[in-house]
C-alpha positions in Angstrom: 0.0 0.0 0.0 2.8 2.4 0.8 4.3 2.2 -2.7 1.0 3.1 -4.3 0.3 6.1 -2.1 1.2 9.6 -3.2 4.2 9.7 -0.8 6.0 7.4 -3.2 6.6 10.3 -5.5 7.3 12.6 -2.6 10.1 11.1 -0.6 10.5 14.1 1.7 6.9 13.7 2.9 7.4 10.0 3.3 10.6 10.6 5.4 8.7 12.9 7.7 5.7 10.6 8.2 7.5 7.2 8.3 11.1 8.0 9.0 14.2 8.6 6.8 15.2 4.9 7.2 12.1 3.8 5.2 13.3 5.5 2.0 14.6 3.3 -0.8 18.0 4.0 -2.4 16.1 5.8 -5.2 14.1 7.9 -2.8 17.2 8.9 -0.8 18.9 10.0 -4.0 15.8 11.9 -5.0 15.9 13.9 -1.7 19.5 14.9 -2.4 18.7 15.9 -6.1 15.7 17.9 -4.9 14.1 18.5 -8.3 13.7 16.9 -11.6 13.5 18.6 -15.0 10.9 19.2 -17.8 11.5 15.6 -19.0 11.7 13.7 -15.8 10.4 13.9 -12.2 13.0 13.8 -9.5 12.1 10.2 -8.8 12.7 9.3 -12.5 15.9 11.3 -12.6 17.2 9.4 -9.5 16.4 6.1 -11.2 18.0 7.2 -14.4 21.2 8.3 -12.6 21.5 5.0 -10.9 21.0 3.1 -14.2 23.7 5.3 -15.9 26.4 4.7 -13.2 25.6 1.0 -12.8 23.7 1.0 -9.5 23.7 2.4 -6.0 27.0 0.8 -5.0 28.8 2.7 -7.7 28.0 6.1 -6.2 31.1 6.0 -4.0 33.3 5.9 -7.0 31.5 8.5 -9.2 33.3 11.8 -9.9 32.2 15.3 -11.0 33.0 14.9 -14.7 31.0 11.6 -14.9 28.0 13.2 -13.2 27.6 16.2 -15.4 27.7 14.0 -18.4 24.4 12.5 -17.3 21.2 14.2 -18.7 19.5 16.3 -16.0 22.6 16.5 -13.7 24.3 19.9 -13.8 26.9 21.6 -11.6 24.8 22.3 -8.6 23.2 18.8 -8.4 26.6 17.2 -9.0 28.3 19.1 -6.2 25.4 18.4 -3.7 25.5 14.7 -4.5 29.3 14.6 -4.2 29.1 16.4 -0.9 26.7 13.8 0.5 29.0 11.0 -0.7 32.0 12.6 0.9 30.1 13.0 4.2 29.2 9.3 4.1 32.9 8.3 3.5 34.1 10.5 6.3 31.6 9.0 8.7 32.7 5.5 7.7 36.3 6.5 8.4 35.3 7.8 11.9 33.7 4.4 12.7 36.7 2.5 11.5 39.1 4.6 13.6 37.2 4.4 16.8 39.4 4.2 19.9 39.0 1.1 22.0 39.5 1.2 25.7 40.5 -2.2 27.2 42.1 -1.0 30.4 42.8 2.2 32.5 46.0 3.0 30.6 44.0 3.2 27.4 41.8 5.9 28.9 44.8 7.8 30.3 46.6 7.7 26.9 43.5 9.1 25.1 43.2 12.2 27.2 46.6 12.8 28.9 47.7 15.5 26.5 44.6 17.5 27.2 44.7 17.3 31.0 48.3 16.7 32.1 49.4 20.3 32.5 46.1 22.0 33.0 45.9 24.6 35.8 42.1 24.2 36.0 40.2 21.1 36.8 38.5 19.6 33.8 36.1 16.7 33.7 35.8 14.6 30.5 33.2 12.0 29.8 33.9 9.1 27.5 30.9 7.3 26.1 31.5 3.8 24.9 29.5 1.1 23.1 29.3 -2.6 23.9 32.6 -3.2 22.1 34.3 -0.7 24.3 34.7 1.8 21.4 34.6 5.5 22.2 31.6 6.9 20.4 31.7 10.3 22.1 34.1 12.4 24.1 32.5 15.4 26.0 34.1 18.1 28.1 31.6 18.4 30.9 33.1 20.9 33.3 36.0 23.4 33.7 36.7 24.4 37.3 39.3 26.4 39.2 42.4 25.3 41.1 40.4 25.2 44.3 36.9 24.4 43.4 35.0 22.0 41.2 31.4 21.1 40.6 30.1 18.2 38.5 26.4 17.7 38.0 25.6 13.9 37.6 22.5 14.8 35.5 24.8 16.2 32.8 26.8 12.9 32.7 23.8 10.8 31.9 22.0 13.3 29.7 24.9 13.1 27.2 25.3 9.4 27.7 21.6 8.7 26.9 21.7 11.0 23.9 24.5 9.2 22.2 23.1 5.7 23.0 26.2 4.6 25.1 26.0 1.6 27.3 29.2 2.2 29.2 31.0 5.3 30.4 34.3 6.4 31.8 34.8 9.7 33.7 38.2 11.3 33.7 39.4 14.5 35.4 42.6 16.1 36.5 44.0 17.4 39.7 45.9 20.6 39.0 48.0 20.0 42.1 49.6 17.0 40.3 48.5 14.6 43.0 45.9 12.1 41.7 44.9 10.7 45.1 41.1 10.9 45.2 39.5 13.3 47.6 36.5 12.6 49.7 34.4 14.5 47.1 35.8 12.4 44.3 34.8 9.2 46.2 31.3 10.5 46.9 30.7 11.6 43.3 32.0 8.3 42.0 29.6 6.4 44.3 26.7 8.5 43.3 27.4 8.1 39.6 27.8 4.4 40.0 24.4 4.1 41.7 22.7 6.2 39.1 24.3 4.3 36.3 23.0 1.0 37.6 19.5 2.4 37.7 19.8 3.4 34.1 21.4 0.1 33.1 24.6 1.9 32.1 28.0 0.6 33.2 30.4 3.1 34.9 33.6 1.3 33.8 36.0 3.6 35.6 36.8 7.0 37.0 40.3 8.2 36.4 42.1 11.1 38.1 45.1 12.5 36.2 48.1 13.8 38.1 51.7 14.6 37.1 53.0 11.6 35.2 50.6 9.3 37.1 46.9 8.6 37.5 44.5 6.9 39.8 41.9 4.4 38.7 38.8 3.8 40.9 38.1 0.5 39.1 41.6 -0.8 39.9 42.0 1.1 43.2 45.5 1.6 42.0 47.9 4.5 41.4 49.6 4.1 38.0 53.1 5.5 37.5 53.3 6.8 33.9 56.8 8.4 33.8 57.8 6.1 31.0 54.6 6.7 28.9 
């Protein structure tokens, strides 16, 4: 029934009503092309383009000069289409290069250069998927040398938004001493309890010092002078 409805020739409306994921390859291409011409509707133009280049899988290899040779594809449409293809390629590269955290040292190595010599306390949230890949890094808070304030609500707001199932919290001690304070222990306990309620795993809380760091999960002070 959906294919016979008027939305079939209007992919934008179909995307709004049923979701972008319901669009076919031809319909997705039609959305990018936006308009057809006097000889073809945008849907027919999309189908014609796919036939000319040899199918949807060939889009990743098409170039500007090939596109403008196709009837109905001029400079503006060619550039818009190539921009969409390039975005898809870059997103794929990001997924392939995701950083994996298997132990506390991995977390330290990821953020050490951003926290090691800071004179202000900074709190970084690492959101991970089930494969322990970092899917988002978020700077949550910047404090002073003597005061800090972290709102747990902010931690889980960002965690839920990106669909993470595991998190790691990392912050620095400007003094250079990574030994956890009473406040550090209390906030870690509070975050752990809230994470359990939301079915999210708090993997670790790292405190970065001068050439060393403390891991709550390991309850251990790591010496990193050689790293």
